[in-house]
C-alpha positions in Angstrom: 104.5 91.2 106.2 106.1 94.6 107.2 106.1 95.7 103.5 102.2 95.6 103.7 99.9 98.6 104.1 96.3 98.5 106.5 94.1 101.3 105.1 90.9 102.4 107.2 88.6 104.8 106.0 85.5 105.5 108.5 83.6 108.8 109.5 83.0 107.1 113.0 86.0 108.4 115.1 85.3 105.6 117.5 85.2 102.7 115.2 88.2 104.1 113.8 90.3 104.1 116.3 89.1 100.9 117.4 90.2 99.4 114.2 93.5 101.1 113.8 94.6 100.4 117.6 93.4 96.4 117.2 95.8 96.1 114.0 98.4 97.9 115.4 98.6 96.3 118.5 99.7 93.0 116.0 102.3 94.6 114.6 100.5 96.2 111.1 101.2 99.6 109.3 97.9 101.4 109.3 96.7 104.3 108.1 93.3 106.4 109.2 91.3 108.5 107.5 87.6 109.7 108.0 86.6 110.1 104.3 87.3 108.6 101.1 88.1 112.4 100.1 90.9 112.3 102.3 92.0 108.9 101.5 92.3 109.4 97.9 95.5 111.5 97.8 97.4 109.7 99.8 96.4 106.5 98.2 99.7 104.3 96.6 98.9 101.8 94.7 102.3 100.5 94.5 102.3 99.1 97.9 100.9 95.4 98.8 97.9 96.6 101.1 94.3 96.0 102.2 91.4 98.7 102.5 88.7 98.4 105.5 85.9 100.8 104.4 82.7 102.1 106.0 79.7 101.3 103.8 77.7 104.7 104.8 79.8 107.9 105.2 79.1 111.3 104.1 80.3 112.5 101.0 81.6 109.7 98.9 80.4 106.5 100.4 82.2 103.5 100.7 80.8 101.6 97.6 81.7 104.5 95.5 85.2 104.4 96.5 85.4 100.6 95.5 84.0 101.8 92.5 86.8 104.6 92.1 89.3 101.6 92.8 87.9 99.1 90.2 87.4 101.8 87.7 91.5 102.7 87.8 91.9 98.4 87.8 93.3 98.7 91.5 93.1 94.9 92.7 93.8 95.7 96.5 91.5 93.7 98.4 88.5 95.5 100.7 86.8 94.7 103.9 83.1 96.3 104.0 82.2 97.7 107.6 78.8 98.6 108.2 76.3 99.4 110.7 73.5 99.1 108.3 74.0 95.7 106.9 71.4 94.4 104.4 71.6 91.6 101.5 71.5 94.0 98.6 74.5 95.9 100.0 76.4 93.0 100.8 75.3 91.5 97.3 76.3 95.0 95.2 79.7 95.2 97.6 80.7 91.7 96.4 80.0 92.5 92.7 82.4 95.4 93.0 85.0 92.9 94.4 84.7 93.3 98.1 86.7 90.2 99.4 84.5 90.8 102.8 81.5 92.1 104.5 81.6 92.6 108.3 79.0 94.3 110.5 79.5 96.6 113.0 80.7 95.9 116.1 83.4 93.5 114.4 85.0 90.9 116.3 88.8 92.0 116.6 90.0 88.7 116.1 87.8 87.9 113.0 89.2 91.4 111.2 92.6 90.6 112.3 92.7 87.1 111.1 91.0 88.4 107.9 93.3 91.0 107.1 96.3 88.7 107.6 94.9 86.2 105.2 94.1 89.2 102.7 97.4 90.6 102.9 99.2 87.3 102.1 96.9 87.1 99.2 97.8 90.1 98.0 101.5 90.1 98.5 101.3 86.6 96.5 99.4 87.8 93.8 101.8 90.6 93.6 105.1 87.9 93.7 103.4 85.8 90.9 102.4 89.3 88.5 106.4 90.0 88.9 107.6 86.4 87.9 104.9 86.8 85.1 106.4 90.2 83.8 109.8 89.0 84.4 109.1 86.1 81.9 107.2 88.4 79.4 110.4 90.8 79.3 112.6 87.8 78.6 110.1 86.7 75.9 110.1 90.0 74.3 113.8 90.0 73.5 113.3 87.3 71.0 114.0 87.6 67.5 111.0 86.7 64.6 112.7 84.0 64.0 113.1 82.6 67.5 109.5 83.2 68.5 108.4 81.2 65.3 110.6 78.3 66.5 109.0 78.4 70.4 105.6 78.2 68.3 107.1 74.7 66.4 108.3 73.3 69.6 105.3 74.3 71.6 103.5 72.2 68.9 105.5 68.9 69.9 108.0 69.2 66.5 111.3 67.8 67.0 114.7 69.6 66.0 114.8 67.6 62.8 110.8 68.3 61.9 111.4 72.2 62.3 114.3 71.8 60.2 112.4 70.7 57.7 109.3 72.6 58.0 111.3 75.9 58.0 114.1 74.7 55.6 117.1 75.2 57.7 119.7 73.2 58.7 119.3 70.8 61.6 122.5 72.6 63.3 120.7 75.7 63.1 117.7 74.6 64.6 119.7 73.6 67.3 121.7 77.1 67.9 118.3 78.8 67.8 117.2 76.1 70.6 120.2 77.1 72.3 120.2 80.5 72.4 116.2 80.5 72.8 116.7 78.6 76.2 119.2 81.0 77.6 117.3 84.4 76.7 114.3 83.0 78.2 116.6 81.3 81.0 114.3 77.9 80.8 116.2 74.8 81.5 114.6 72.8 78.9 112.0 72.9 76.4 109.1 71.6 78.0 109.7 74.7 80.7 110.1 77.1 77.9 106.7 75.7 76.4 105.2 76.0 79.9 106.6 79.7 80.4 105.1 80.6 76.9 101.5 79.3 77.9 101.7 81.3 81.2 102.5 84.3 79.4 99.9 83.7 76.8 97.3 82.6 79.7 98.0 86.5 81.2 97.7 88.5 78.0 94.1 86.9 77.5 93.1 87.5 81.0 94.5 91.4 80.8 
């Protein structure tokens, strides 16, 4: 996980140093901040990262920082730390997308293991998104006729049926299909249809 990063935001210097030392002792790359206001200008959304943030801080609270991230559609996993843990706070942080809520003092082993899990999950998520974007880019190069052919193939029609439906020669359909597979890098029609479904599902979620 050398390419990943852990951000820690906590106004308690003792906690900040303790968490920072625990993570660095296992080889993690860490950046620590005393406030959300100090963290925001330095934050880079392009890195695979995890945020550990204190719930109660002067100025911008941990909850407000999570809201700031989500408002910008930043899906970085967040671990909330608090010395004032209560059910409403847990519920609210989870609603905002916090992946974990831990009360201080935090068990170092629990924290390290959870951070590892979340970083790996974030790396996998980013890899999956990159693959999906690559497929979308390939499909974006298709002509109108090729896109129509994809829809017909996805509908289960044979080349002969497509030729009759569209009113073109069978050989022309076969040529279009060959170009489709080459442009999308799909090994066969079944893979092409699966790629189309992935693109459609991602567009629906986005």
